[in-house]
C-alpha positions in Angstrom: 15.3 -310.0 -111.4 13.2 -311.1 -108.5 13.8 -314.8 -109.3 17.6 -314.2 -109.4 17.5 -312.4 -106.1 15.3 -315.0 -104.5 17.8 -317.7 -105.6 21.0 -315.9 -104.6 20.1 -314.0 -101.3 19.7 -317.3 -99.3 23.2 -318.2 -100.3 24.6 -315.0 -98.9 22.3 -315.1 -95.9 24.0 -318.3 -94.8 27.3 -316.5 -94.9 25.9 -313.8 -92.7 24.5 -316.4 -90.3 27.9 -318.0 -90.1 29.5 -314.7 -89.1 26.8 -314.0 -86.5 27.1 -317.5 -85.0 30.9 -317.1 -84.6 30.6 -313.5 -83.2 27.9 -314.6 -80.7 29.9 -317.6 -79.7 26.8 -319.8 -80.3 29.2 -322.6 -81.1 32.7 -323.0 -79.7 35.6 -321.6 -81.8 36.9 -325.2 -82.1 33.8 -326.1 -84.2 34.7 -324.0 -87.2 38.1 -325.6 -88.2 36.4 -329.0 -88.0 33.5 -327.8 -90.1 35.9 -326.5 -92.7 37.9 -329.7 -92.7 34.7 -331.8 -93.1 33.5 -329.6 -96.0 36.9 -329.6 -97.8 37.7 -333.3 -97.5 34.3 -335.0 -97.3 31.1 -333.2 -98.3 32.2 -331.0 -101.2 34.2 -333.9 -102.9 31.0 -336.0 -102.5 29.0 -333.3 -104.2 31.5 -332.8 -107.0 32.0 -336.6 -107.6 28.3 -337.4 -107.7 27.5 -334.5 -110.0 30.2 -335.2 -112.5 29.7 -338.9 -112.5 26.1 -338.7 -113.6 26.3 -335.6 -115.8 25.9 -335.6 -119.6 29.5 -334.4 -120.3 29.2 -335.1 -124.0 26.7 -332.3 -124.4 29.1 -329.7 -123.0 31.3 -327.5 -125.2 34.4 -328.5 -123.2 37.0 -326.7 -125.3 35.0 -323.4 -125.3 34.5 -323.6 -121.5 38.2 -324.3 -120.9 39.3 -321.6 -123.3 37.1 -319.0 -121.6 38.0 -320.0 -118.1 41.7 -320.4 -118.4 41.9 -317.4 -120.7 40.3 -315.3 -118.0 42.9 -316.4 -115.5 45.7 -315.8 -117.9 44.5 -312.2 -118.6 43.9 -311.4 -115.0 47.3 -312.7 -114.0 48.9 -310.6 -116.7 47.0 -307.5 -115.7 48.0 -307.7 -112.0 51.6 -308.0 -113.1 51.3 -304.9 -115.4 49.8 -302.7 -112.6 52.4 -303.7 -110.0 54.5 -300.5 -110.4 51.4 -298.4 -109.7 50.5 -300.3 -106.6 53.9 -299.6 -104.9 53.7 -302.5 -102.5 56.2 -304.9 -101.1 56.9 -308.3 -102.7 55.1 -310.3 -100.0 52.1 -308.0 -100.3 52.1 -308.3 -104.1 52.0 -312.1 -103.8 48.8 -311.7 -101.9 47.4 -309.4 -104.5 48.2 -312.1 -107.2 46.2 -314.6 -105.2 43.4 -312.1 -104.8 43.3 -311.6 -108.6 42.7 -315.3 -109.5 41.6 -317.5 -106.6 37.8 -318.1 -106.5 35.7 -319.2 -103.5 34.5 -322.6 -104.8 32.0 -323.0 -102.0 30.1 -319.9 -103.0 30.4 -320.8 -106.7 28.8 -324.2 -106.3 26.1 -322.8 -104.1 25.3 -320.0 -106.6 25.3 -322.4 -109.5 23.0 -324.9 -107.7 20.5 -322.1 -106.7 20.5 -320.2 -110.0 21.5 -322.5 -112.9 20.2 -326.0 -111.9 21.9 -329.3 -112.5 23.3 -328.4 -115.9 24.9 -325.2 -114.5 26.3 -327.1 -111.5 27.9 -329.5 -113.9 29.5 -326.6 -115.8 30.7 -325.1 -112.5 32.2 -328.5 -111.5 34.1 -328.5 -114.8 35.3 -325.0 -114.0 36.6 -326.3 -110.6 38.5 -329.0 -112.3 40.1 -326.5 -114.7 40.7 -323.7 -112.2 41.9 -325.4 -109.0 45.1 -326.8 -110.4 45.8 -323.6 -112.4 45.4 -321.1 -109.7 47.2 -323.3 -107.1 50.3 -323.5 -109.3 50.3 -319.7 -110.0 49.6 -318.9 -106.3 52.4 -321.2 -105.0 54.9 -319.8 -107.5 54.0 -316.3 -106.6 54.3 -316.9 -102.9 57.6 -318.9 -103.3 59.3 -316.2 -105.4 57.8 -313.1 -103.7 57.1 -314.2 -100.1 59.5 -314.0 -97.2 60.4 -317.7 -97.1 63.2 -320.0 -98.1 60.9 -322.5 -99.8 61.5 -322.9 -103.6 59.3 -325.8 -104.5 60.3 -328.0 -107.4 58.0 -328.8 -110.2 57.3 -332.3 -109.1 56.5 -331.4 -105.5 54.3 -328.6 -106.7 52.4 -330.9 -109.0 52.1 -333.5 -106.3 50.6 -330.9 -103.9 48.1 -329.9 -106.5 47.2 -333.5 -107.4 46.3 -334.2 -103.8 43.6 -331.5 -103.7 40.4 -333.3 -102.8 38.1 -331.1 -104.9 40.2 -331.7 -108.0 40.4 -335.4 -107.3 36.6 -335.6 -106.9 36.1 -334.0 -110.3 38.7 -336.2 -112.0 37.3 -339.4 -110.5 33.7 -338.4 -111.2 34.6 -337.6 -114.9 36.4 -341.0 -115.1 33.4 -342.9 -113.9 31.3 -340.9 -116.4 33.5 -341.6 -119.4 33.8 -345.3 -118.5 30.0 -345.5 -118.4 29.9 -346.5 -114.8 28.0 -343.4 -113.5 27.0 -343.4 -109.9 27.5 -346.9 -108.4 24.5 -348.5 -106.5 24.4 -347.8 -102.8 27.6 -345.7 -102.8 26.1 -343.3 -105.4 23.0 -342.4 -103.4 25.1 -342.2 -100.2 27.4 -339.7 -101.8 24.5 -337.6 -103.1 23.0 -337.4 -99.6 26.4 -336.6 -98.1 26.9 -333.9 -100.8 23.7 -332.1 -99.8 25.4 -331.1 -96.5 28.3 -329.4 -98.4 26.6 -326.1 -99.3 25.1 -325.0 -96.0 28.1 -326.1 -93.9 30.6 -324.6 -96.4 28.7 -321.2 -96.5 28.4 -321.0 -92.8 32.2 -321.6 -92.5 32.8 -318.9 -95.1 30.9 -316.4 -92.9 32.7 -317.6 -89.7 36.0 -316.8 -91.4 35.2 -313.2 -92.2 37.4 -310.6 -90.4 35.7 -307.2 -90.3 38.7 -305.7 -88.5 40.9 -306.7 -91.5 38.3 -305.2 -93.8 38.6 -301.8 -92.0 42.3 -301.8 -92.7 41.7 -302.1 -96.5 43.3 -299.5 -98.6 44.0 -298.7 -102.3 45.5 -302.1 -103.2 42.5 -303.9 -101.8 40.2 -301.6 -103.8 42.1 -302.4 -107.0 41.9 -306.1 -106.1 38.2 -305.9 -105.6 37.4 -304.2 -108.8 39.7 -306.6 -110.7 38.3 -309.8 -109.2 34.6 -308.9 -108.9 34.1 -306.6 -112.0 36.9 -306.9 -114.5 37.3 -310.7 -114.3 33.7 -311.5 -115.1 33.7 -308.9 -117.8 36.7 -310.6 -119.4 35.0 -314.0 -119.1 31.8 -312.7 -120.6 33.8 -311.3 -123.6 35.5 -314.6 -124.2 32.3 -316.5 -123.9 30.6 -314.3 -126.4 33.6 -314.6 -128.8 33.4 -318.4 -128.5 29.7 -318.5 -128.9 29.0 -320.4 -125.7 25.3 -321.2 -124.9 23.4 -319.3 -122.2 23.9 -321.6 -119.3 27.6 -322.2 -120.0 28.1 -318.4 -120.3 26.3 -317.7 -117.1 28.2 -320.4 -115.2 31.6 -319.3 -116.5 31.0 -315.6 -115.8 29.6 -316.2 -112.3 32.6 -318.4 -111.5 34.9 -315.7 -112.7 33.1 -313.2 -110.5 33.6 -315.1 -107.2 35.4 -313.5 -104.3 38.8 -314.8 -103.2 39.0 -318.1 -101.4 39.9 -318.3 -97.7 42.5 -320.9 -98.6 44.6 -318.0 -100.0 45.1 -316.8 -96.4 46.5 -320.2 -95.4 49.0 -320.2 -98.3 50.0 -316.6 -97.6 50.7 -317.3 -93.9 52.6 -320.5 -94.6 54.8 -319.2 -97.5 55.6 -315.7 -96.3 53.0 -313.6 -98.1 51.2 -310.7 -96.5 48.6 -312.6 -94.4 47.0 -309.4 -93.1 46.5 -308.1 -96.7 45.1 -311.4 -97.6 42.6 -311.3 -94.8 41.5 -307.9 -95.9 41.1 -309.0 -99.6 39.1 -312.1 -98.6 36.7 -310.2 -96.3 36.2 -307.2 -98.6 35.7 -309.4 -101.7 33.1 -311.6 -99.9 31.1 -308.6 -98.6 31.1 -306.8 -101.9 30.2 -310.0 -103.7 26.8 -309.9 -101.9 26.1 -306.9 -104.2 28.1 -307.6 -107.3 27.1 -311.2 -107.9 23.3 -310.6 -108.1 24.0 -307.7 -110.5 26.3 -309.9 -112.7 23.7 -312.7 -112.6 21.0 -310.2 -113.9 23.3 -309.0 -116.6 24.1 -312.5 -117.8 20.4 -313.1 -118.2 20.3 -310.0 -120.5 23.1 -311.1 -122.7 
């Protein structure tokens, strides 16, 4: 237990530091959008590419990981649709709840995997990113398009084009391609990307903390509570059940379960705002999820060690 807490608490401490830095105006507010852009387009893609390009993908139970991860998303999506009548919320608000049920904060996921599960766990998490990013983006855009207050009804081709341009997904795909072709990490460029990728986790986690909105968290009500239990407790429980049914090895099980237990991503707020979802509800979900994950994720990590 102590080893798990020692690995995870620095990750969440960086989130707290990011929040404090923004609240204290230690850095100008203009710094944080640039830091998020740098993380999203440069440092995290470098980390994902370098890791997948040199990983031993042949040793991974790819089908089992994909089944457990995508199965969890499918079940969670179905469950939030089933409970919609109970929640009694507007269509735009429900579109935000759909996002809250399935969108993971990849920054936290990669940091937790690197701290707790080592290189092999980080590789499994990178595979989860490649599987989950396109899936949840398609579901989220469809939910916002059909439930949000907007006149945008994206076609299939435009939707797929938007997903394909995601830099995190492209980094995983290119890294896997270099891996399969036997290229691995190219000389000079490879070490450069590895060094660049080391900046991803601290900058990304600081940006997560800077994006927290405690005033939005104070407005949280019953729907946010349902969302929190679903994403932080039910989702990892479903993932664990599927992993056990599929007989996944310990590291793979831990990586999939922890990825399923991640709080909602801040990118969900941007989509809700742009496509007529309930942006205030989305801000509440993101903040409450992130704060509660400081407690739930160490507990889930300990439980995965006991399985």
